[in-house]
C-alpha positions as CSV (number, residue, x, y, z in Angstrom):
1,M,-161.9,-133.9,34.2
2,T,-159.6,-136.6,35.4
3,L,-155.9,-136.8,34.6
4,E,-156.6,-139.8,32.4
5,E,-159.2,-137.8,30.4
6,F,-156.8,-134.9,30.0
7,I,-154.0,-137.1,28.8
8,S,-156.4,-138.9,26.4
9,E,-157.6,-135.6,25.0
10,K,-154.0,-134.4,24.5
11,R,-153.0,-137.6,22.8
12,A,-155.9,-137.2,20.4
13,E,-154.8,-133.7,19.6
14,V,-151.2,-134.9,18.9
15,E,-152.5,-137.7,16.6
16,A,-154.7,-135.2,14.7
17,F,-151.8,-132.9,14.3
18,K,-149.6,-135.7,13.0
19,L,-152.3,-136.9,10.5
20,R,-152.9,-133.4,9.1
21,W,-149.2,-132.7,8.9
22,L,-148.5,-135.9,7.0
23,E,-151.4,-135.0,4.6
24,A,-149.9,-131.5,4.0
25,H,-146.4,-133.0,3.6
26,H,-147.7,-135.2,0.8
27,K,-149.0,-132.1,-1.0
28,A,-146.2,-129.6,-0.1
29,P,-143.2,-131.3,1.4
30,E,-141.0,-128.2,1.3
31,M,-143.6,-126.4,3.5
32,Y,-144.4,-129.3,5.8
33,P,-141.1,-131.2,6.4
34,L,-140.9,-134.4,8.4
35,E,-137.7,-133.2,10.2
36,M,-136.7,-129.8,11.6
37,P,-133.1,-128.8,12.0
38,E,-131.8,-129.3,15.5
39,E,-131.3,-125.6,16.0
40,D,-135.0,-125.0,15.0
41,S,-136.6,-128.0,16.8
42,G,-138.7,-125.6,18.8
43,L,-140.7,-125.0,15.5
44,W,-142.6,-128.3,16.3
45,D,-143.9,-126.7,19.4
46,E,-144.9,-123.5,17.6
47,Q,-146.7,-125.5,14.8
48,F,-148.5,-127.6,17.4
49,H,-149.6,-124.7,19.5
50,D,-151.0,-122.9,16.4
51,F,-152.8,-126.1,15.4
52,D,-156.6,-126.2,15.7
53,P,-157.8,-129.8,16.1
54,Q,-161.3,-128.7,15.2
55,G,-160.1,-126.9,12.1
56,G,-159.6,-128.0,8.6
57,P,-156.4,-129.1,6.8
58,F,-153.3,-127.1,6.8
59,E,-153.1,-124.4,4.2
60,I,-151.4,-125.2,1.0
61,P,-150.7,-122.2,-1.3
62,E,-151.9,-122.5,-4.8
63,E,-149.2,-123.1,-7.4
64,E,-148.8,-120.3,-9.9
């Protein structure tokens, strides 16, 4: 794998994360905010590292 292929793959993963996050935000904005507090900005890294680009949409709990 070349450096360019690696970068291209990572960009695709980031774009997939963004798309799924925005879809989840539309359904559950309180669970999937578009901004993290400055003191918790590392949460973006955690969310991205837990993200499976081959998986389905983010989980949205059923409303009771």
